[in-house]
C-alpha positions as CSV (number, residue, x, y, z in Angstrom):
1,X,42.1,-82.2,40.7
2,X,44.5,-81.5,43.5
3,X,46.2,-79.0,41.3
4,X,43.2,-76.8,41.6
5,X,43.4,-76.5,45.4
6,X,47.1,-75.8,45.3
7,X,46.5,-72.8,43.1
8,X,45.9,-69.3,44.1
9,X,42.4,-68.1,44.4
10,X,42.8,-65.3,41.8
11,X,44.1,-67.9,39.3
12,X,41.0,-70.1,40.0
13,X,38.7,-67.2,39.4
14,X,40.4,-66.5,36.1
15,X,40.2,-70.2,35.1
16,X,36.5,-70.3,36.0
17,X,35.9,-67.2,33.8
18,X,37.8,-68.9,30.9
19,X,35.5,-71.9,31.3
20,X,32.5,-69.5,30.8
21,X,31.5,-69.6,34.5
22,X,30.6,-66.6,36.7
23,X,32.8,-66.9,39.8
24,X,32.4,-64.5,42.7
25,X,35.5,-63.2,44.4
26,X,33.9,-64.1,47.8
27,X,33.8,-67.8,46.9
28,X,36.2,-70.1,48.7
29,X,38.8,-72.1,46.9
30,X,36.7,-75.2,47.5
31,X,33.6,-73.6,45.9
32,X,35.7,-72.4,43.0
33,X,37.1,-75.9,42.5
34,X,33.5,-77.3,42.4
35,X,32.4,-74.6,40.0
36,X,35.3,-75.3,37.7
37,X,34.9,-79.1,37.8
38,X,31.2,-78.9,37.2
39,X,31.6,-76.6,34.1
40,X,30.5,-78.2,30.9
41,X,33.8,-77.1,29.4
42,X,35.9,-78.7,32.1
43,X,38.5,-81.2,30.9
44,X,41.1,-82.0,33.5
45,X,44.2,-81.9,31.3
46,X,43.1,-78.8,29.3
47,X,42.2,-77.0,32.5
48,X,45.5,-77.9,34.1
49,X,47.4,-76.5,31.1
50,X,45.2,-73.4,31.0
51,X,45.8,-72.8,34.7
52,X,49.6,-73.1,34.2
53,X,49.3,-70.4,31.5
54,X,47.2,-68.2,33.8
55,X,49.7,-68.6,36.6
56,X,52.7,-67.9,34.4
57,X,51.1,-64.8,33.1
58,X,50.3,-63.6,36.6
59,X,53.9,-64.2,37.7
60,X,55.3,-62.5,34.7
61,X,53.0,-59.5,35.4
62,X,54.1,-59.4,39.0
63,X,57.8,-59.6,38.0
64,X,57.3,-56.8,35.5
65,X,55.6,-54.6,38.1
66,X,58.4,-55.3,40.6
67,X,61.0,-54.3,37.9
68,X,59.1,-51.1,37.1
69,X,58.9,-50.3,40.8
70,X,62.7,-50.9,41.2
71,X,63.4,-48.6,38.2
72,X,61.2,-45.9,39.7
73,X,63.1,-46.2,43.0
74,X,66.4,-45.9,41.2
75,X,65.3,-42.9,39.3
76,X,64.0,-41.3,42.5
77,X,67.4,-41.8,44.1
78,X,69.2,-40.5,41.0
79,X,67.1,-37.3,41.1
80,X,67.6,-36.9,44.9
81,X,71.4,-37.2,44.4
82,X,71.4,-34.7,41.5
83,X,69.3,-32.3,43.6
84,X,71.7,-32.6,46.6
85,X,74.7,-31.9,44.3
86,X,73.0,-28.8,42.9
87,X,72.2,-27.5,46.4
88,X,75.8,-27.8,47.5
C-alpha cells in the first residue's frame, strides 16, 4: 500500500474514480488512500498496475504538452525572424 502514498494526488483521484468511488479534490492523500483501499473493487496488485497506467498516461500527456509548447515557441521565433527580415 505504500505505493499509494508515493503517488501524486491527481493519480490517486483518477484511481479512485476507476474503482467507482467519488473522490473530492480537497481530500488529502491519506483520505484518498483510505477511500481506495476500502473500495469493494480494490485489489492491491490490480490497483498497483492500474495506477502505473494512470501515471504513465499523465506523464505522456505532460510530455506531449511540453513538446507542443516548444513547437509553438519555435514557430513564434521563426515568425519573428521572418518579420524582422521583411522590415529591413
